[in-house]
VOKOLFI-388473 format. One record per residue (C-alpha): residue number from 1; x, y, z. Coordinates in Angstrom, 1 decimal. Example, Ala and Ser with C-alpha at 12.3 -4.5 7.8 and 13.67 -1.06 7.14 Angstrom:
<sites>
> k; east; north; up
> 1; 12.3; -4.5; 7.8 .
> 2; 13.7; -1.1; 7.1 .
</sites>
This chain:
<sites>
> k; east; north; up
> 1; 43.2; 39.5; -82.7 .
> 2; 45.1; 42.2; -80.0 .
> 3; 43.2; 45.1; -82.2 .
> 4; 39.9; 43.4; -81.9 .
> 5; 40.4; 42.9; -78.1 .
> 6; 41.5; 46.3; -77.5 .
> 7; 38.4; 47.9; -79.4 .
> 8; 36.5; 45.5; -77.0 .
> 9; 37.6; 47.0; -74.1 .
> 10; 37.5; 50.6; -75.1 .
> 11; 33.5; 49.9; -75.9 .
> 12; 33.3; 48.2; -72.6 .
> 13; 34.6; 51.1; -70.6 .
> 14; 32.4; 53.4; -72.5 .
> 15; 29.2; 51.6; -71.8 .
> 16; 30.1; 51.0; -68.3 .
> 17; 30.8; 54.5; -68.0 .
> 18; 27.7; 55.9; -69.3 .
> 19; 25.7; 53.5; -67.0 .
> 20; 27.7; 55.1; -64.4 .
> 21; 26.8; 58.5; -65.3 .
> 22; 23.1; 58.1; -65.5 .
> 23; 22.8; 57.0; -62.0 .
> 24; 21.2; 59.4; -59.6 .
> 25; 24.0; 61.1; -57.3 .
> 26; 23.8; 59.9; -53.6 .
> 27; 22.9; 62.4; -51.1 .
> 28; 26.2; 64.3; -50.0 .
> 29; 28.0; 62.6; -47.3 .
> 30; 29.8; 65.4; -46.1 .
> 31; 27.1; 68.0; -45.6 .
> 32; 28.0; 69.7; -42.1 .
> 33; 25.6; 68.9; -39.1 .
> 34; 23.4; 72.0; -38.7 .
> 35; 22.7; 72.6; -35.1 .
> 36; 20.5; 75.4; -33.3 .
> 37; 23.5; 77.3; -32.0 .
> 38; 24.8; 78.4; -35.2 .
> 39; 21.7; 80.2; -36.2 .
> 40; 20.7; 81.8; -32.4 .
> 41; 22.8; 84.5; -31.1 .
> 42; 21.8; 85.3; -27.5 .
> 43; 18.2; 83.9; -27.9 .
> 44; 17.7; 85.8; -31.3 .
> 45; 17.7; 84.6; -34.9 .
> 46; 21.0; 85.3; -36.8 .
> 47; 19.7; 85.9; -40.2 .
> 48; 22.8; 86.4; -41.8 .
> 49; 24.1; 83.0; -40.6 .
> 50; 20.8; 81.5; -42.0 .
> 51; 21.6; 83.1; -45.6 .
> 52; 25.0; 82.3; -45.4 .
> 53; 23.4; 78.5; -44.8 .
> 54; 21.5; 79.0; -47.7 .
> 55; 23.6; 80.2; -50.3 .
> 56; 25.9; 77.5; -49.3 .
> 57; 23.5; 75.0; -50.2 .
> 58; 22.8; 76.8; -53.8 .
> 59; 26.3; 76.6; -54.6 .
> 60; 26.7; 73.2; -53.6 .
> 61; 23.3; 72.4; -56.0 .
> 62; 24.4; 74.5; -59.0 .
> 63; 21.8; 76.9; -58.6 .
> 64; 22.6; 80.3; -59.9 .
> 65; 23.0; 83.2; -57.1 .
> 66; 22.0; 86.4; -58.9 .
> 67; 22.5; 90.0; -57.3 .
> 68; 19.1; 90.5; -57.2 .
> 69; 18.8; 87.4; -54.8 .
> 70; 21.8; 88.4; -52.6 .
> 71; 20.1; 91.8; -52.0 .
> 72; 16.3; 90.6; -51.3 .
> 73; 16.6; 87.0; -50.3 .
> 74; 14.6; 86.9; -47.0 .
> 75; 14.6; 84.2; -44.4 .
> 76; 12.4; 83.0; -41.3 .
> 77; 12.3; 80.6; -38.6 .
> 78; 8.4; 81.2; -38.0 .
> 79; 9.4; 82.3; -34.7 .
> 80; 9.5; 78.8; -33.5 .
> 81; 13.2; 78.7; -32.3 .
> 82; 14.4; 75.5; -34.7 .
> 83; 15.9; 76.7; -37.7 .
> 84; 18.0; 73.9; -38.8 .
> 85; 14.6; 71.8; -38.9 .
> 86; 12.1; 74.4; -39.4 .
> 87; 12.3; 77.6; -41.4 .
> 88; 12.6; 78.5; -44.8 .
> 89; 14.2; 81.4; -47.2 .
> 90; 12.6; 83.0; -50.2 .
> 91; 12.1; 85.7; -52.5 .
> 92; 9.4; 87.3; -54.5 .
> 93; 10.3; 87.6; -58.0 .
> 94; 7.0; 89.2; -58.8 .
> 95; 4.4; 90.0; -56.4 .
> 96; 1.7; 92.5; -57.8 .
> 97; -2.2; 92.9; -57.9 .
> 98; -2.7; 95.0; -60.9 .
> 99; -3.2; 91.6; -63.1 .
> 100; -2.6; 89.1; -60.0 .
> 101; 0.9; 88.3; -60.8 .
> 102; 2.7; 86.3; -58.4 .
> 103; 6.0; 84.4; -58.3 .
> 104; 8.2; 83.0; -55.7 .
> 105; 11.1; 81.1; -54.7 .
> 106; 11.3; 78.9; -51.8 .
> 107; 14.5; 77.5; -50.4 .
> 108; 14.6; 74.6; -48.1 .
> 109; 17.8; 73.2; -46.4 .
> 110; 18.3; 69.3; -46.2 .
> 111; 15.1; 67.8; -44.3 .
> 112; 13.9; 71.5; -43.1 .
> 113; 10.2; 71.7; -43.1 .
> 114; 8.1; 74.8; -44.3 .
> 115; 5.4; 74.2; -41.8 .
> 116; 1.5; 73.1; -42.4 .
> 117; -0.7; 76.0; -43.6 .
> 118; -3.4; 77.1; -45.9 .
> 119; -4.5; 80.2; -47.9 .
> 120; -7.8; 81.3; -47.4 .
> 121; -10.6; 84.0; -49.2 .
> 122; -10.2; 87.3; -48.1 .
> 123; -9.4; 91.3; -48.2 .
> 124; -11.1; 91.2; -51.2 .
> 125; -8.9; 88.2; -52.9 .
> 126; -10.0; 84.9; -53.6 .
> 127; -8.0; 81.8; -52.0 .
> 128; -4.7; 81.6; -53.1 .
> 129; -4.1; 78.6; -55.8 .
> 130; -0.5; 77.4; -56.4 .
> 131; 2.0; 74.8; -57.8 .
> 132; 5.5; 74.0; -57.1 .
> 133; 8.6; 73.0; -59.1 .
> 134; 11.9; 72.0; -58.1 .
> 135; 15.0; 74.1; -59.6 .
> 136; 17.7; 72.5; -57.9 .
> 137; 17.6; 69.6; -55.4 .
> 138; 14.6; 68.2; -54.3 .
> 139; 11.6; 68.3; -52.1 .
> 140; 8.3; 66.7; -50.9 .
> 141; 4.9; 68.5; -51.3 .
> 142; 2.4; 67.4; -48.4 .
> 143; -1.4; 67.8; -48.9 .
> 144; -4.6; 65.8; -49.2 .
> 145; -3.5; 63.9; -52.5 .
> 146; -0.6; 62.2; -53.4 .
> 147; 0.9; 58.9; -52.3 .
> 148; 0.9; 58.0; -49.0 .
> 149; 3.7; 59.0; -46.7 .
> 150; 4.5; 55.5; -45.4 .
> 151; 6.4; 54.7; -48.9 .
> 152; 9.1; 57.2; -47.8 .
> 153; 10.3; 56.3; -44.5 .
> 154; 13.3; 58.5; -44.8 .
> 155; 11.0; 61.6; -45.2 .
> 156; 10.8; 63.0; -41.3 .
> 157; 8.3; 65.6; -39.9 .
> 158; 10.5; 67.5; -37.3 .
> 159; 9.8; 66.3; -33.7 .
> 160; 8.6; 70.1; -32.9 .
> 161; 5.9; 69.8; -35.6 .
> 162; 4.4; 66.4; -35.4 .
> 163; 1.5; 67.6; -33.2 .
> 164; 0.4; 70.3; -35.9 .
> 165; 0.2; 68.1; -39.2 .
> 166; -3.0; 67.1; -40.5 .
> 167; -2.3; 65.6; -44.1 .
> 168; -0.1; 62.9; -44.9 .
> 169; -0.2; 62.5; -48.7 .
> 170; 3.0; 63.5; -50.6 .
> 171; 4.4; 64.5; -54.0 .
> 172; 8.3; 64.3; -54.5 .
> 173; 9.7; 67.0; -56.7 .
> 174; 12.7; 66.8; -58.3 .
> 175; 15.1; 69.0; -60.5 .
> 176; 16.1; 66.2; -62.8 .
> 177; 12.3; 65.2; -63.5 .
> 178; 11.2; 68.7; -63.7 .
> 179; 7.8; 67.9; -62.2 .
> 180; 5.1; 70.0; -60.9 .
> 181; 3.1; 69.2; -57.7 .
> 182; -0.3; 71.3; -57.4 .
> 183; -2.4; 72.2; -54.4 .
> 184; -5.0; 69.5; -53.7 .
> 185; -7.9; 72.1; -53.6 .
> 186; -8.2; 75.5; -52.9 .
> 187; -8.1; 76.3; -48.9 .
> 188; -6.3; 72.9; -48.5 .
> 189; -3.7; 72.4; -45.8 .
> 190; -0.2; 71.6; -47.1 .
> 191; 3.6; 71.7; -46.2 .
> 192; 6.8; 71.2; -47.5 .
> 193; 9.9; 69.0; -46.7 .
> 194; 13.3; 69.7; -48.1 .
> 195; 14.9; 66.6; -49.8 .
> 196; 18.4; 65.1; -48.3 .
> 197; 20.7; 67.7; -50.3 .
> 198; 18.1; 70.7; -49.6 .
> 199; 15.9; 72.2; -52.4 .
> 200; 15.3; 75.7; -54.4 .
> 201; 11.7; 75.7; -55.5 .
> 202; 9.6; 78.0; -57.8 .
> 203; 6.1; 78.2; -56.7 .
> 204; 3.5; 79.7; -59.3 .
> 205; 0.7; 81.2; -57.5 .
> 206; -2.2; 83.3; -57.6 .
> 207; -1.7; 87.0; -55.9 .
> 208; -2.4; 86.8; -52.3 .
> 209; -2.2; 88.3; -48.7 .
> 210; -0.1; 87.2; -46.0 .
> 211; -3.5; 88.3; -43.9 .
> 212; -5.0; 85.3; -45.5 .
> 213; -2.5; 82.6; -44.5 .
> 214; -3.9; 80.4; -41.6 .
> 215; -1.2; 78.1; -39.7 .
> 216; -2.0; 74.9; -38.1 .
> 217; 0.9; 75.7; -35.4 .
> 218; -0.7; 78.4; -33.1 .
> 219; 2.7; 79.7; -32.2 .
> 220; 3.8; 80.5; -35.6 .
> 221; 5.0; 84.2; -36.3 .
> 222; 5.5; 85.4; -39.8 .
</sites>
């Protein structure tokens, strides 16, 4: 009888452990609160501090940091002076117009917004088509199609950008699911907000020119 009870107890622990392992992890509770003064010195954007924040996020998410990434990643606050809430990091893995190949990685800190914009045709190029896949962490892709944003009350547009968003449908992307979010239609407005632990997002798209970017916020510099 004691052997049978021991076996049952072991089986119970096994199944309880597996069920616990299958639950989605909660957002990190020990994340450092990011403030503006961490990223600006004498009123100027501190790019090295911004890169450090992204690399720390990548390490927390288990995202591989290659030598190529360390050397060629760029960061921006879109010249809006609100980097903890508004900005992005990125690297162009491929960007050539011989055959129109484009591959891009987007990095967003927790709850950070890549501001609303659209890509128009011009300079001899068609309007850019694109889609996004979270490689680590999660993000929310906003556009003309998707779920109503009211279903995700935890996702907040930063106060500084609330007057400059015009689309309110959202498609969540998550590295665990590996799902893809597509641009609603060519030349449509869109933006992206990092999830609670931030996001490393691969963008697949057509070759484009930054001259064909159009931002809803007229103060943007990029």
